[in-house]
Backbone as CSV, one residue per row, in Angstrom:
resi,resn,N_x,N_y,N_z,CA_x,CA_y,CA_z,C_x,C_y,C_z
1,MET,-22.316,0.983,152.741,-22.331,1.511,154.070,-23.385,1.086,155.444
2,PRO,-22.883,-0.316,156.213,-23.916,-0.104,157.090,-24.286,0.989,158.077
3,VAL,-25.313,1.436,158.224,-25.639,2.773,159.195,-25.978,1.918,160.555
4,LYS,-26.015,2.662,161.671,-26.425,2.265,163.068,-27.092,4.020,163.559
5,ILE,-28.140,3.516,164.249,-28.450,4.796,165.159,-28.054,4.396,166.475
6,ARG,-27.081,5.218,167.111,-26.233,4.748,168.638,-26.439,6.156,169.186
7,LEU,-25.609,5.977,170.238,-25.852,7.094,170.965,-24.069,7.275,171.361
8,GLN,-24.188,8.674,171.167,-22.429,9.114,171.194,-22.349,9.742,172.749
9,ARG,-21.342,9.863,173.328,-21.090,9.926,175.117,-20.831,11.476,175.152
10,HIS,-21.452,12.137,175.969,-20.793,13.347,176.187,-20.861,13.556,177.551
11,GLY,-20.399,14.891,178.066,-20.691,15.037,179.247,-19.302,14.658,180.251
12,LYS,-19.478,15.184,181.387,-18.112,14.717,182.465,-18.447,13.131,182.920
13,LYS,-17.137,13.172,183.665,-17.275,11.782,184.060,-18.473,11.726,185.346
14,GLY,-19.252,10.457,185.244,-19.836,10.413,186.124,-21.189,11.247,185.952
15,LYS,-21.584,11.909,184.973,-22.376,12.633,184.679,-22.551,12.743,183.108
16,PRO,-23.273,11.621,182.438,-23.510,11.240,180.847,-24.670,12.122,180.349
17,PHE,-23.876,12.250,179.040,-25.362,12.935,178.382,-24.869,12.453,177.491
18,TYR,-25.935,11.931,176.308,-25.645,11.214,175.073,-26.182,12.276,173.837
19,TRP,-25.998,11.947,172.757,-26.332,12.416,171.409,-26.665,11.067,170.591
20,ILE,-28.195,11.259,170.324,-28.349,10.098,169.697,-28.124,10.447,167.808
21,VAL,-27.256,9.247,167.492,-26.614,10.021,165.938,-27.088,8.866,165.191
22,ALA,-26.993,8.950,163.869,-26.864,8.040,162.900,-25.750,7.840,162.239
23,ALA,-24.662,6.995,162.679,-23.529,6.975,162.161,-23.199,5.402,161.378
24,ASP,-21.909,5.664,160.694,-21.475,4.500,160.319,-20.786,3.663,161.219
25,ALA,-21.389,1.896,160.960,-21.238,1.223,161.936,-19.533,1.304,162.290
26,ARG,-18.857,1.273,161.028,-17.000,1.229,161.034,-16.491,2.380,162.126
27,ALA,-17.242,3.670,162.430,-16.882,4.670,163.433,-16.327,4.535,164.344
28,LYS,-15.781,5.155,165.047,-16.022,4.921,166.629,-17.088,5.339,167.125
29,ARG,-17.151,5.053,168.622,-18.294,5.528,169.258,-19.007,7.027,169.400
30,ASP,-17.741,7.986,169.623,-17.565,8.823,169.446,-17.135,9.862,168.626
31,GLY,-16.751,8.903,167.361,-16.500,9.437,166.242,-17.211,10.526,165.624
32,ARG,-17.127,10.159,163.753,-18.061,10.956,162.858,-19.201,10.143,162.766
33,PHE,-20.038,11.193,162.513,-21.277,10.728,162.579,-22.333,11.077,161.138
34,LEU,-23.105,10.726,160.727,-23.548,11.167,159.659,-24.963,12.145,159.843
35,GLU,-25.881,12.445,160.921,-26.539,13.177,161.324,-26.994,12.752,162.571
36,LYS,-27.383,14.130,163.470,-27.691,14.120,164.880,-29.033,14.218,164.890
37,LEU,-29.678,12.926,165.612,-30.741,13.118,165.452,-31.602,13.587,166.922
38,GLY,-31.035,13.117,168.154,-31.467,14.132,168.977,-30.353,13.887,170.281
39,THR,-30.966,13.954,171.397,-30.429,13.982,172.825,-31.002,13.450,173.836
40,TYR,-29.996,12.901,175.024,-30.733,11.994,175.892,-30.224,12.347,177.124
41,ASN,-30.330,12.382,178.101,-30.030,12.924,179.325,-30.568,11.670,180.266
42,PRO,-29.663,10.771,180.887,-30.362,10.164,181.747,-30.292,10.373,183.159
43,THR,-29.799,11.207,183.565,-29.212,11.734,184.684,-30.678,12.466,185.536
44,ALA,-31.409,12.970,184.785,-32.667,13.380,185.098,-33.767,12.348,185.179
45,ASN,-34.786,12.766,186.313,-36.124,11.822,186.541,-37.285,12.131,186.187
46,PRO,-37.757,12.260,185.312,-37.556,10.637,184.498,-36.307,11.333,183.186
47,ALA,-35.825,10.533,182.793,-34.922,11.274,181.709,-35.336,11.768,180.620
48,GLN,-34.841,12.954,180.105,-35.067,13.640,179.370,-34.308,13.364,177.670
49,ILE,-35.589,12.996,176.796,-35.199,12.854,175.817,-35.897,13.617,174.439
50,ASP,-35.026,14.353,173.555,-35.135,15.248,172.557,-35.068,14.620,171.512
51,LEU,-35.987,14.149,170.550,-35.850,13.287,169.290,-36.338,13.850,168.185
52,ASN,-35.584,13.822,167.186,-36.460,14.530,165.740,-36.896,13.035,165.232
53,VAL,-38.222,12.521,165.541,-39.060,11.469,165.227,-38.956,11.366,163.679
54,ASP,-39.116,12.638,163.054,-39.178,12.210,161.471,-37.823,11.917,160.875
55,GLY,-37.251,12.225,161.275,-35.118,12.314,160.849,-35.051,10.403,161.365
56,ALA,-35.244,10.156,162.407,-35.176,8.527,162.976,-35.711,7.638,162.195
57,VAL,-37.203,8.207,161.556,-38.013,7.235,160.892,-37.219,7.135,159.235
58,LYS,-36.850,8.471,159.041,-36.146,8.390,157.605,-35.085,7.392,157.474
59,TRP,-34.088,7.549,158.903,-33.088,6.680,158.934,-33.581,5.101,158.813
60,LEU,-34.546,4.881,159.381,-35.019,3.386,159.665,-35.788,2.603,158.260
61,GLN,-35.948,3.591,157.705,-36.963,3.344,156.401,-35.430,3.194,155.284
62,ASN,-34.320,3.850,155.180,-33.245,3.766,154.677,-32.521,2.531,154.880
63,GLY,-33.160,1.577,156.238,-31.941,0.577,156.801,-31.144,0.745,157.607
64,ALA,-31.159,1.562,158.648,-30.377,2.027,159.550,-30.877,1.014,160.817
65,GLN,-29.843,0.239,161.676,-30.034,-0.444,162.475,-29.776,0.163,163.902
66,PRO,-30.938,0.102,165.024,-30.670,0.735,166.010,-29.797,0.277,166.865
67,THR,-28.843,0.280,168.004,-28.455,-0.396,168.961,-29.155,-0.731,169.983
68,ASP,-29.241,-1.479,171.119,-30.237,-1.864,171.922,-30.747,-0.589,172.876
69,THR,-30.085,0.288,173.158,-30.389,1.229,173.813,-31.193,2.679,172.941
70,ALA,-30.556,2.647,172.083,-31.262,3.403,171.025,-32.487,2.914,170.716
71,LYS,-32.666,1.687,170.397,-34.324,0.965,169.679,-35.179,1.620,171.168
72,ALA,-34.758,0.924,172.599,-35.372,1.723,173.307,-35.858,2.804,173.315
73,ILE,-35.214,3.869,173.142,-35.391,5.346,173.080,-36.559,5.911,172.188
74,LEU,-36.101,5.189,170.866,-36.917,5.340,169.533,-38.195,4.657,169.984
75,SER,-38.389,3.555,170.563,-39.394,2.923,171.188,-40.579,4.061,171.984
76,TYR,-39.439,4.333,173.016,-40.546,5.156,174.227,-40.813,6.627,173.722
77,LYS,-40.045,7.054,172.081,-40.299,8.163,171.763,-41.803,7.963,170.528
78,GLY,-41.947,6.623,169.999,-42.938,6.706,168.901,-42.149,6.475,167.559
79,ALA,-40.675,6.450,167.526,-40.307,6.838,166.209,-40.521,5.161,165.147
80,LEU,-40.282,4.200,166.347,-40.426,2.636,165.867,-42.013,2.515,165.272
81,LEU,-43.065,2.892,166.108,-44.498,3.105,165.700,-44.539,4.024,164.601
82,LYS,-44.074,4.677,164.441,-44.174,5.945,163.335,-43.926,5.046,161.927
83,ASN,-42.901,4.474,162.277,-42.043,3.546,160.883,-43.077,2.467,160.356
84,HIS,-43.282,1.443,161.560,-44.277,0.777,161.625,-45.531,1.214,160.319
85,LEU,-46.554,1.893,161.073,-47.233,2.708,160.368,-46.973,3.321,158.857
86,ALA,-45.611,4.012,158.850,-45.325,3.895,157.514,-44.776,2.848,156.482
87,GLY,-44.771,1.776,156.964,-44.707,0.451,156.290,-46.285,0.039,155.651
88,GLY,-47.084,0.376,156.788,-48.484,0.000,156.623,-48.995,0.858,155.570
89,VAL,-48.973,1.933,155.498,-49.291,2.856,154.345,-48.743,2.608,152.929
90,LYS,-47.549,2.343,153.001,-46.785,1.420,151.798,-47.477,0.380,151.144
91,LYS,-47.663,-0.598,152.102,-48.680,-1.495,151.952,-49.698,-1.565,151.246
92,GLY,-50.308,-0.178,151.781,-51.811,-0.202,151.520,-52.793,-0.386,152.504
93,ALA,-52.407,-0.832,153.565,-53.168,-1.200,154.495,-53.869,-0.186,155.373
94,LEU,-53.246,0.972,155.380,-53.966,2.120,155.946,-53.555,3.407,154.979
95,THR,-54.650,4.417,155.226,-53.954,5.746,154.474,-53.475,6.547,155.329
96,GLU,-52.658,7.576,154.726,-52.000,8.624,155.491,-52.574,8.953,156.979
97,GLU,-54.018,9.251,157.033,-54.709,9.935,157.784,-54.968,9.005,159.099
98,GLN,-55.059,7.797,158.204,-55.396,7.147,159.445,-53.919,6.517,160.516
99,ALA,-53.007,6.624,159.732,-51.655,6.431,160.295,-51.300,7.515,161.373
100,GLU,-51.762,8.955,160.608,-51.293,9.938,161.349,-52.160,9.840,162.656
101,GLU,-53.854,9.689,162.807,-54.512,9.774,163.671,-54.057,8.522,164.935
102,LYS,-53.517,7.504,164.519,-53.165,6.211,165.320,-51.727,6.833,166.182
103,PHE,-51.103,7.508,165.543,-50.051,7.678,165.845,-50.229,8.781,166.686
104,ASN,-50.936,9.913,166.481,-51.472,11.209,167.600,-52.026,10.394,168.750
105,ALA,-53.444,9.638,168.510,-53.444,8.704,169.563,-52.361,8.378,170.552
106,TRP,-51.662,7.714,169.985,-50.398,6.758,171.055,-49.799,8.009,171.853
107,LEU,-49.634,8.912,171.042,-48.399,10.475,171.542,-49.102,10.640,172.614
108,SER,-50.458,11.177,172.342,-51.073,11.716,173.655,-51.302,10.704,174.625
109,LYS,-51.526,9.354,174.667,-51.662,8.539,176.054,-50.000,8.437,176.604
110,LYS,-49.146,8.604,175.682,-47.643,7.855,176.195,-47.545,9.751,176.888
111,GLU,-48.020,10.513,176.442,-47.875,12.265,177.130,-48.455,12.265,178.565
112,GLY,-49.970,11.474,178.424,-50.553,11.460,179.763,-49.961,10.853,181.021
113,SER,-49.266,9.514,180.353,-48.658,8.789,181.202,-47.250,9.321,182.175
114,VAL,-46.552,10.001,180.938,-45.021,10.734,181.397,-45.441,11.852,181.998
115,SER,-46.542,12.584,182.214,-47.005,13.569,183.166,-47.597,13.074,184.315
116,ALA,-48.418,11.805,184.390,-48.534,11.106,185.567,-47.751,11.183,186.395
117,LYS,-46.453,10.473,185.991,-45.283,9.904,186.777,-44.653,11.081,187.135
118,LYS,-44.426,12.325,186.542,-43.688,13.626,186.595,-44.649,14.167,187.923
119,ASP,-45.550,14.095,188.032,-46.829,14.627,189.057,-46.515,13.384,190.277
120,GLU,-46.255,12.276,189.792,-46.013,11.181,190.958,-44.824,11.541,192.026
121,LEU,-43.769,11.762,190.916,-42.605,12.091,191.651,-42.327,13.179,192.737
122,ALA,-43.097,14.085,191.852,-43.143,15.337,192.393,-44.152,15.596,193.935
123,LYS,-45.098,14.572,193.974,-45.970,14.396,195.290,-44.962,13.448,196.248
124,ALA,-44.064,12.595,195.853,-43.151,11.615,196.822,-42.194,12.600,197.233
125,GLU,-41.755,13.602,196.500,-40.744,14.540,196.784,-41.093,15.185,198.027
126,ALA,-42.122,15.970,197.577,-43.199,17.016,198.635,-43.808,16.182,200.319
127,ASP,-43.528,15.090,199.994,-44.011,14.050,201.151,-42.726,13.702,201.935
128,ALA,-41.561,13.619,201.288,-40.077,13.387,201.702,-39.961,14.884,202.396
129,LYS,-40.012,15.930,201.942,-39.783,16.976,202.615,-40.513,17.431,203.645
130,ALA,-41.837,16.971,203.739,-42.591,17.090,205.084,-42.416,16.325,206.250
131,LYS,-42.021,15.033,205.739,-41.453,14.136,206.794,-40.626,14.365,207.474
132,ALA,-39.187,14.918,206.491,-38.148,15.164,207.205,-38.310,16.637,207.961
133,LEU,-39.156,17.399,207.677,-39.479,18.599,208.422,-40.012,18.192,209.810
134,GLU,-40.604,17.259,209.615,-41.667,16.689,210.897,-40.798,16.121,212.044
135,ALA,-39.796,15.327,211.394,-39.187,14.948,212.030,-37.646,15.985,213.024
136,GLU,-37.454,17.102,211.801,-36.731,18.017,212.164,-37.557,18.714,213.394
137,LYS,-38.782,18.844,213.592,-39.491,19.553,214.560,-39.500,18.746,215.888
138,GLU,-39.397,17.482,215.501,-39.464,16.768,216.648,-38.224,16.912,217.459
139,VAL,-37.263,16.805,216.785,-35.795,16.581,217.144,-35.740,18.102,218.208
140,ASN,-36.036,19.186,217.454,-36.125,20.434,218.198,-36.538,20.625,219.401
141,ALA,-37.912,20.021,219.512,-38.591,20.199,220.476,-38.063,19.340,221.990
142,LYS,-37.397,17.886,221.414,-36.831,17.333,222.131,-35.566,17.992,222.751
143,ARG,-34.719,18.797,221.993,-33.531,19.913,222.504,-34.291,20.783,223.284
144,GLU,-35.207,21.589,222.937,-35.825,22.526,223.941,-36.359,21.879,225.234
145,ALA,-36.937,20.754,225.339,-37.391,20.219,226.762,-36.001,20.090,227.498
146,GLU,-35.007,19.360,226.577,-33.645,19.052,227.362,-33.198,20.489,227.999
147,ALA,-33.151,21.350,227.417,-32.653,22.727,227.591,-33.267,23.410,228.984
148,LYS,-34.681,23.153,228.677,-35.308,23.406,229.886,-34.902,22.769,231.129
149,ALA,-35.176,21.529,231.135,-34.843,20.734,232.180,-33.477,20.961,232.557
150,LEU,-32.460,21.464,232.170,-31.051,21.756,232.254,-31.146,22.827,233.033
151,GLU,-31.826,23.957,232.143,-31.910,25.313,233.233,-32.522,25.352,234.418
152,ALA,-33.872,24.476,234.532,-34.456,24.348,235.972,-33.420,23.726,237.114
153,ALA,-32.842,22.702,236.448,-31.879,21.806,237.533,-30.763,22.818,237.832
154,ALA,-30.136,23.892,236.800,-29.408,24.787,237.222,-29.668,25.541,238.152
155,ALA,-30.928,26.475,238.197,-31.828,27.232,238.798,-32.044,26.303,240.446
156,ALA,-32.553,25.207,240.157,-32.372,24.481,241.731,-31.336,24.355,242.169
157,GLU,-30.273,24.075,241.625,-29.011,23.656,242.166,-28.534,25.105,242.870
158,ALA,-28.824,26.071,241.866,-28.123,27.512,242.724,-29.186,28.081,243.779
159,GLU,-30.206,27.639,243.637,-31.444,27.943,244.766,-30.715,26.870,246.154
160,ALA,-30.611,25.965,245.862,-29.579,25.090,247.060,-28.700,25.726,247.501
161,GLN,-27.900,26.096,246.622,-26.644,26.766,247.020,-26.688,27.793,247.549
162,GLU,-27.802,28.755,247.559,-27.774,29.776,248.042,-28.602,29.532,249.777
163,VAL,-29.300,28.353,249.296,-29.869,28.220,251.196,-28.625,27.813,252.158
164,THR,-27.588,26.816,251.304,-26.635,26.514,252.330,-25.809,27.350,252.724
165,GLU,-25.736,28.438,251.788,-24.720,29.829,252.441,-25.653,30.835,253.226
166,GLU,-26.716,30.748,252.877,-27.479,31.836,254.109,-27.685,30.499,255.206
167,ALA,-27.790,29.545,255.759,-27.502,28.681,256.532,-26.429,28.411,257.303
168,GLY,-25.100,28.343,256.324,-23.947,29.033,257.091,-23.705,30.195,257.543
169,ASN,-24.149,31.309,256.942,-24.205,32.528,257.409,-24.609,32.541,259.029
170,GLU,-26.258,32.226,258.847,-26.999,32.159,260.224,-25.876,31.388,261.299
171,GLU,-25.140,30.511,260.984,-24.351,29.807,262.369,-23.190,30.636,262.691
172,GLU,-22.785,31.719,261.632,-21.309,32.727,262.336,-22.088,33.601,263.216
């Protein structure tokens, strides 16, 4: 029975949410699966991925073939690297400790880059809010200036009308 690691779609229309599953290749996309390995939410920025790396490695070692998107997710979370390192341990090129050390070093580097991206996105969002607030303040200042000008014009017109009324009263 050929096994695939693939995505199962859940969520509303226009708001996708996926389960990462190991399933028989002949099963329907959203049908039966052998094991749920994690979740993937592409609507968040950056995308939220929760993956059981050890479970994914177990399926990869048993011959499961990931789909293109699932392969990208497994690579992003380090499951493919861990599988590769496990192959090196089997062949005797590495010890278990060396493989674990390499994986942890890669994982810490990856977490650093992800947190840097999150910080960058938060900074960009804060800058956009500050820019919008500044533009709004500018618009409000223009409105106040226009309102004061209209008020002054109305006062001048009323004063001119009073002067004309007084001149008309003096003539009588």
